[in-house]
Each structure stands twice: as structure tokens, then as C-alpha cells.
C-alpha positions as CSV (number, residue, x, y, z in Angstrom):
1,M,-36.2,-17.3,-33.4
2,S,-38.7,-17.7,-36.4
3,K,-39.5,-14.7,-38.6
4,F,-43.1,-15.5,-38.7
5,K,-45.7,-16.9,-36.2
6,V,-48.7,-18.9,-37.6
7,Y,-51.6,-19.9,-35.2
8,H,-53.6,-23.2,-35.5
9,V,-56.8,-22.2,-33.8
10,D,-58.7,-25.4,-34.5
11,S,-56.2,-27.9,-33.2
12,R,-57.2,-31.0,-31.4
13,P,-54.8,-33.1,-29.2
14,E,-55.3,-36.3,-31.1
15,R,-54.3,-34.5,-34.3
16,Q,-51.0,-33.1,-32.9
17,P,-48.2,-32.6,-33.8
18,H,-49.0,-31.0,-37.1
19,V,-46.0,-32.2,-38.8
20,A,-47.1,-31.7,-42.4
21,E,-48.2,-28.1,-41.9
22,A,-45.2,-27.3,-39.8
23,A,-42.7,-28.6,-42.5
24,E,-44.3,-26.3,-45.2
25,L,-44.3,-23.3,-42.8
26,A,-40.6,-24.0,-42.0
27,K,-39.7,-23.3,-45.5
28,A,-40.9,-19.6,-44.8
29,D,-39.2,-19.5,-41.5
30,A,-42.5,-19.6,-39.7
31,E,-43.2,-21.2,-36.5
32,L,-46.6,-23.1,-36.0
33,V,-48.2,-22.6,-32.7
34,A,-51.4,-24.7,-31.8
35,L,-53.8,-23.0,-29.4
36,T,-55.1,-25.3,-26.5
37,L,-58.8,-26.0,-26.4
38,E,-59.1,-23.7,-23.5
39,Q,-57.3,-20.8,-25.5
40,Q,-59.5,-21.6,-28.5
41,Q,-62.5,-20.2,-26.5
42,D,-60.9,-16.7,-26.8
43,I,-59.0,-16.7,-30.1
44,P,-58.4,-12.9,-30.2
45,A,-56.6,-12.9,-27.0
46,H,-54.1,-15.5,-28.0
47,V,-53.2,-14.4,-31.6
48,T,-52.1,-10.9,-31.1
49,D,-48.6,-11.6,-32.6
50,A,-49.9,-13.6,-35.4
51,D,-48.4,-13.4,-39.0
52,G,-50.9,-16.2,-40.1
53,I,-53.8,-18.4,-39.0
54,I,-54.9,-21.7,-40.0
55,C,-58.5,-22.9,-39.1
56,G,-61.0,-25.6,-39.5
57,Y,-64.5,-24.5,-38.2
58,R,-63.6,-22.0,-35.8
59,Q,-65.0,-18.4,-36.7
60,V,-62.4,-16.0,-37.8
61,G,-63.6,-12.4,-38.3
62,K,-63.3,-8.9,-37.5
63,D,-62.5,-9.4,-33.8
64,V,-59.4,-11.7,-34.9
65,F,-58.3,-9.1,-37.4
66,D,-58.4,-6.3,-34.8
67,A,-56.4,-8.2,-32.3
68,A,-53.7,-9.3,-34.8
69,P,-52.2,-6.2,-36.4
70,N,-49.5,-8.1,-38.3
71,L,-51.9,-10.8,-39.7
72,K,-51.2,-11.4,-43.3
73,V,-53.0,-14.7,-44.1
74,V,-55.8,-16.9,-43.1
75,V,-55.9,-20.5,-44.5
76,R,-58.9,-22.9,-44.1
77,Y,-58.7,-26.6,-44.1
78,G,-60.7,-27.6,-47.0
79,I,-62.8,-26.1,-49.8
80,G,-65.5,-24.3,-47.8
81,F,-64.8,-20.9,-46.3
82,D,-68.1,-19.8,-44.7
83,N,-66.6,-19.5,-41.1
84,I,-64.1,-16.8,-42.3
85,D,-65.3,-13.3,-42.8
86,W,-63.2,-13.1,-45.9
87,Q,-64.8,-9.9,-47.3
88,T,-64.0,-7.9,-44.3
89,A,-60.4,-9.5,-44.4
90,V,-59.9,-7.3,-47.8
91,D,-60.2,-4.1,-45.6
92,Y,-57.2,-5.5,-43.4
93,D,-55.1,-6.6,-46.4
94,I,-55.4,-10.2,-45.2
95,V,-55.3,-12.9,-48.0
96,V,-57.8,-15.7,-47.1
97,C,-57.0,-19.1,-48.8
98,N,-58.9,-22.4,-49.2
99,I,-57.8,-25.6,-50.6
100,T,-59.5,-26.3,-53.8
101,D,-57.4,-29.0,-55.5
102,Y,-57.8,-31.8,-53.1
103,C,-60.6,-34.4,-52.5
104,I,-62.2,-33.7,-55.9
105,N,-62.3,-37.3,-56.9
106,E,-63.2,-38.5,-53.5
107,V,-66.2,-36.4,-53.1
108,A,-67.4,-37.1,-56.6
109,T,-67.1,-40.8,-55.9
110,H,-68.9,-40.5,-52.6
111,A,-71.9,-38.7,-54.2
112,I,-72.4,-41.3,-56.9
113,S,-71.8,-43.9,-54.2
114,L,-74.7,-42.7,-52.2
115,L,-76.7,-42.4,-55.4
116,L,-76.0,-46.0,-56.2
117,A,-76.8,-47.1,-52.7
118,L,-80.0,-45.5,-52.7
119,N,-80.9,-46.7,-56.1
120,R,-80.1,-50.4,-55.2
121,K,-81.2,-50.1,-51.5
122,L,-77.9,-51.4,-50.4
123,V,-78.4,-50.5,-46.7
124,A,-81.8,-52.1,-46.5
125,H,-80.7,-55.2,-48.2
126,N,-77.6,-55.5,-46.2
127,D,-79.7,-55.4,-43.0
128,A,-82.2,-58.0,-44.5
129,A,-79.5,-60.4,-45.3
130,R,-78.1,-60.2,-41.8
131,S,-81.4,-60.5,-40.0
132,G,-82.9,-63.1,-42.3
133,D,-85.6,-60.7,-43.1
134,R,-87.0,-60.1,-46.6
135,V,-87.5,-56.5,-47.9
136,P,-89.4,-55.5,-51.1
137,L,-87.0,-55.3,-54.1
138,G,-88.7,-52.4,-55.5
139,P,-89.4,-49.7,-56.3
140,S,-85.9,-49.1,-58.1
141,G,-85.2,-47.2,-61.1
142,P,-83.1,-48.7,-63.9
143,L,-80.4,-46.1,-63.7
144,Y,-79.5,-46.4,-67.2
145,G,-81.4,-43.8,-69.2
146,E,-82.4,-42.0,-66.0
147,T,-81.3,-38.3,-65.3
148,L,-79.0,-36.9,-62.8
149,G,-79.4,-33.2,-62.1
150,L,-76.4,-31.3,-60.6
151,V,-76.8,-28.0,-58.5
152,A,-73.6,-26.3,-59.4
153,F,-71.0,-27.6,-62.0
154,G,-67.7,-27.0,-60.4
155,H,-64.8,-29.5,-60.4
156,I,-66.5,-31.9,-58.0
157,A,-69.8,-31.9,-60.0
158,Q,-67.8,-32.3,-63.2
159,Q,-66.1,-35.5,-61.9
160,A,-69.6,-36.7,-60.5
161,A,-70.9,-36.3,-64.1
162,I,-68.3,-38.4,-65.6
163,R,-69.0,-41.2,-63.1
164,A,-72.8,-40.9,-63.6
165,Q,-72.4,-41.0,-67.5
166,A,-70.5,-44.3,-67.1
167,F,-73.4,-45.8,-65.5
168,G,-75.7,-44.6,-68.4
169,L,-77.3,-41.6,-66.7
170,D,-78.1,-38.4,-68.6
171,V,-76.8,-35.4,-66.8
172,I,-78.1,-31.9,-66.6
173,A,-76.8,-29.1,-64.3
174,Y,-77.7,-25.6,-63.0
175,D,-74.9,-23.2,-62.5
176,P,-75.3,-19.5,-63.6
177,Y,-71.5,-18.9,-63.2
178,Q,-70.2,-21.7,-65.4
179,D,-69.1,-21.4,-68.9
180,P,-71.7,-23.3,-71.1
181,A,-68.7,-24.4,-73.2
182,V,-67.2,-26.3,-70.1
183,A,-70.6,-28.2,-69.7
184,E,-71.0,-28.8,-73.4
185,A,-67.5,-30.4,-73.6
186,A,-68.5,-32.6,-70.7
187,G,-71.7,-33.8,-72.3
188,V,-73.9,-31.9,-69.8
189,R,-76.7,-29.5,-70.5
190,L,-76.8,-26.4,-68.4
191,T,-80.5,-25.5,-67.7
192,S,-82.6,-23.9,-65.0
193,L,-82.7,-25.0,-61.2
194,E,-86.4,-25.8,-61.6
195,E,-85.6,-28.4,-64.4
196,V,-82.6,-29.8,-62.4
197,M,-84.8,-30.5,-59.3
198,Q,-87.1,-32.6,-61.5
199,A,-84.4,-35.1,-62.3
200,D,-84.5,-38.7,-61.0
201,Y,-81.5,-37.9,-58.8
202,V,-80.3,-34.4,-57.6
203,S,-76.9,-33.9,-56.4
204,V,-76.0,-30.6,-54.8
205,H,-72.4,-29.2,-54.9
206,P,-72.3,-25.4,-54.3
207,P,-70.0,-23.9,-51.6
208,L,-71.9,-22.3,-48.7
209,S,-72.5,-18.6,-48.9
210,P,-75.1,-16.2,-48.3
211,E,-76.3,-16.6,-51.8
212,T,-76.4,-20.5,-51.6
213,R,-77.6,-20.9,-48.0
214,G,-80.8,-22.8,-48.4
215,I,-80.7,-22.7,-52.2
216,V,-82.5,-26.1,-51.9
217,G,-85.6,-25.5,-49.8
218,A,-89.2,-26.4,-49.4
219,E,-90.0,-24.8,-52.7
220,E,-87.3,-26.6,-54.7
221,L,-88.1,-30.0,-52.9
222,A,-91.7,-29.7,-53.8
223,I,-90.6,-29.7,-57.4
224,M,-89.0,-33.1,-57.1
225,K,-90.6,-36.3,-58.3
226,Q,-91.9,-38.7,-55.5
227,T,-89.5,-41.3,-56.8
228,A,-86.4,-39.0,-56.9
229,Y,-83.5,-38.9,-54.5
230,L,-81.6,-36.1,-53.0
231,I,-77.8,-36.3,-52.5
232,T,-75.7,-33.5,-50.6
233,T,-72.0,-33.7,-50.2
234,C,-71.2,-30.1,-50.4
235,R,-71.9,-28.1,-47.2
236,G,-74.4,-28.2,-44.3
237,G,-76.8,-25.3,-44.8
238,V,-77.0,-25.5,-48.6
239,V,-79.9,-27.6,-48.3
240,S,-82.6,-26.7,-45.7
241,E,-82.5,-29.6,-43.3
242,S,-86.0,-28.7,-41.9
243,A,-87.5,-28.6,-45.4
244,L,-85.8,-31.9,-46.3
245,Y,-87.2,-33.5,-43.1
246,D,-90.8,-32.3,-44.1
247,A,-90.3,-33.7,-47.6
248,L,-89.2,-37.1,-46.3
249,K,-91.8,-37.2,-43.7
250,N,-94.5,-36.4,-46.4
251,G,-93.3,-38.9,-48.9
252,Q,-92.4,-36.0,-51.3
253,I,-89.1,-37.7,-52.3
254,A,-88.0,-41.2,-52.3
255,G,-84.9,-40.8,-50.1
256,A,-81.7,-38.9,-49.5
257,G,-78.0,-39.4,-49.2
258,V,-76.5,-36.7,-46.7
259,D,-72.9,-36.3,-45.9
260,V,-73.0,-32.7,-44.6
261,W,-74.8,-31.3,-41.7
262,D,-75.8,-27.9,-40.2
263,P,-74.3,-27.8,-37.5
264,E,-71.5,-30.3,-37.5
265,P,-70.6,-32.9,-36.2
266,V,-74.0,-34.6,-36.7
267,H,-75.7,-35.7,-33.6
268,K,-76.9,-39.3,-33.2
269,D,-80.4,-37.9,-32.5
270,H,-80.5,-35.7,-35.7
271,P,-84.2,-35.7,-37.1
272,L,-83.0,-36.8,-40.6
273,L,-81.6,-40.0,-39.0
274,E,-85.0,-41.3,-38.1
275,F,-85.8,-42.2,-41.8
276,D,-84.7,-45.5,-43.1
277,N,-84.6,-44.0,-46.6
278,V,-81.8,-41.5,-45.6
279,I,-78.2,-43.0,-46.0
280,A,-76.1,-40.9,-43.7
281,T,-72.4,-40.3,-43.5
282,P,-70.4,-38.0,-41.1
283,H,-68.8,-35.5,-43.5
284,S,-66.4,-38.2,-44.6
285,A,-66.7,-37.8,-48.4
286,Y,-63.5,-35.9,-48.6
287,Y,-61.3,-38.5,-47.1
288,S,-59.1,-41.1,-48.7
289,D,-55.4,-42.1,-47.8
290,A,-54.3,-39.7,-50.6
291,S,-56.4,-36.7,-50.0
292,A,-56.1,-36.4,-46.2
293,P,-52.1,-35.8,-46.2
294,L,-52.4,-33.6,-49.3
295,L,-54.8,-31.3,-47.4
296,L,-52.4,-30.9,-44.5
297,Q,-49.5,-30.2,-46.8
298,R,-51.5,-27.6,-49.0
299,V,-52.7,-25.7,-46.0
300,G,-49.0,-25.2,-44.6
301,E,-47.9,-24.3,-48.1
302,A,-50.7,-21.7,-48.7
303,A,-49.7,-19.9,-45.6
304,A,-46.0,-20.0,-46.4
305,D,-46.6,-18.8,-49.9
306,V,-48.2,-15.6,-48.7
307,L,-45.7,-15.1,-45.9
308,Q,-43.1,-15.2,-48.6
309,G,-44.8,-12.9,-50.9
310,Y,-46.0,-15.6,-53.4
311,M,-49.4,-16.2,-54.9
312,P,-50.9,-19.3,-53.2
313,R,-52.8,-21.8,-55.3
314,S,-56.2,-20.4,-54.3
315,V,-57.4,-16.9,-53.0
316,V,-60.9,-16.6,-51.7
317,N,-61.1,-12.9,-51.4
318,K,-59.5,-11.9,-54.8
319,A,-60.2,-8.2,-54.3
320,V,-57.3,-8.1,-51.8
321,L,-55.0,-8.8,-54.8
322,D,-55.5,-5.1,-55.6
323,R,-54.1,-4.0,-52.3
324,V,-51.4,-7.0,-51.6
325,S,-48.5,-7.4,-54.0
326,L,-47.9,-11.2,-54.4
327,N,-45.5,-12.7,-57.0
328,L,-45.9,-15.8,-59.0
329,H,-44.3,-18.9,-57.3
330,P,-41.0,-19.7,-59.3
331,D,-41.8,-23.5,-59.0
332,R,-45.4,-23.3,-60.2
């Protein structure tokens, strides 16, 4: 019998068995138990003996914490953590982890790919070539010498800046929490959100939190040039979809590249999909043949770390470290 029990509360039959996660958990003598789809409708009732929980989009909050008195760690697949009540978890001495060191290059590349596709009108020209129709070549900015504005300047945005600069774009960014020296070293000027929104291309990168929800709304979109494009690959909810819809419908901006939606998965009848000047992808920016298996391994590793008393690679609710004693991992 295993020492610890970790529940997967977001498992799908087509993704089982969770070999990579289970292999990492086995190092901590932990058993992985995947809740059925039916059990997932009442998570608290089925995790009463949980030492750990791993999740994707399921809500994990106080009701779960109350139901699982031995719960020590919650790990979320991916960078975002808006579905976990990570602040309340501190009061229960529960460590909340996300996976911050995967898909950085993939998402950065996806954001710039959307930018390039919008600039070159690749979707419209692809459709025209296949149908035999002709579409206007313009308007299309030169790219070289134009400006990319980044909302947030974390790891992904920094990689997006490198790619944009390679195409000759000037890059500015808004991030009140970033060290100006980091931006300066990257050749990026930190400035106000207002100035960033006036760039030729605006790419949005913050995690979703109460502070960032709707950070790009009607007021911000109204600042944008009519020739500008908005790209969002961070989290649905950071950009107000209703405000973006209005901006597109009223011709306030030239178009948008959207990979993240609120809610997800995106429905085929989503209002934003009615616009030909919107390039849409189904929250796929994170994926590559390298990033996907790394994510699975990292999720299992993070839970195993905490169960063994080690500091995981990333802790969301850092205040919990004043209440829970974790040692540095000997191999890192």
C-alpha cells in the first residue's frame, strides 16, 4: 500500500493512463487515482483521503480543502492557476504549484505566428488561392520598423520580444512588476499601458487574476490604432471578449489573433468567430511534441516534491512557505 494518495480530478478517459505523472509520484511512494467523469461532479466527496490533487480546469477551493484534512499539495497543469483558491489554501497549509518552465518558446512562437499571419493576411490569401478568388493585397504594414506592444513582460513575453526584434519590430512593454534592468537588457522599453495600446501590434501576456481580469477592455481597445492588431495567448478573461467584439464590429482595430477563450473550450458559434479578420486557435499555443510530455512529468514531479518535503520548482501561494517547512531538492 502506498504512503500517499494523489487524486487526478480532471482526468479524461482518452488521456489515461497517466503514465508520466504516476512514474514521478511513485518516487514519493504515492499512488495516482483518477476520478471518473461522474465522480468529478462532486470532487469533495471523493477526495477525503487525498494527500495531493492534480487538476486542469476543475475548481479547487475551500470545499475541497475542508473535505480533505490531509491535503498537502495541489498542482495545476500549466502556468495559469485562476481555478484554484490559492490564497485560502495558505490557511490550510496547502502548497499550490503551477508549471512555469514549459511551453515558453511554444507560446512565444505562437503569438508571433499570429502576428505574422495577421500582417501578411495568410488565412485570407490561402482561402483565395484555393477558391480562385482575388482578395485585396492591402492594407498591410511593412512590419520592419513597426512597434509591438507587450502587456506584461514575463518569460513568454521576453521570448516573443526576441522573435519580434528578429523581424525588425521595435518592442515596448507594460509591466509594473518587472525589473527595468531585465527589459533594458532585452532591448525593450517599459512604458505605460496607454502607450503600449497605441502600438501597431499588441500582444497580451499576463496570467489571469482578479487584478488582470479585463485589463484590456473597451477603454484600452479604444486607444488602439484602426490599423492595429491584438494578439492574446495568455488566458481567457484577461481581454474582455465583449469589448473586443465591439471593437472589431465597429472597425476600431484591424483584426485579432485569439488563442484563449472565456470559457473554454471555444464553441463553434462564438461571436468572435464571425469575423474574417480574426485568426482563431483553440488554446493550442502551449503544444509541441516537447512541451506536452514535459508538462505531464513536471506535474507529477511537483506533487512528489512536496509530499517528500522538498521545495517544488514553482509555488503560487508563497505565503504558505512561512507555515510549511520544505527543503531544497538535493538534485537541483
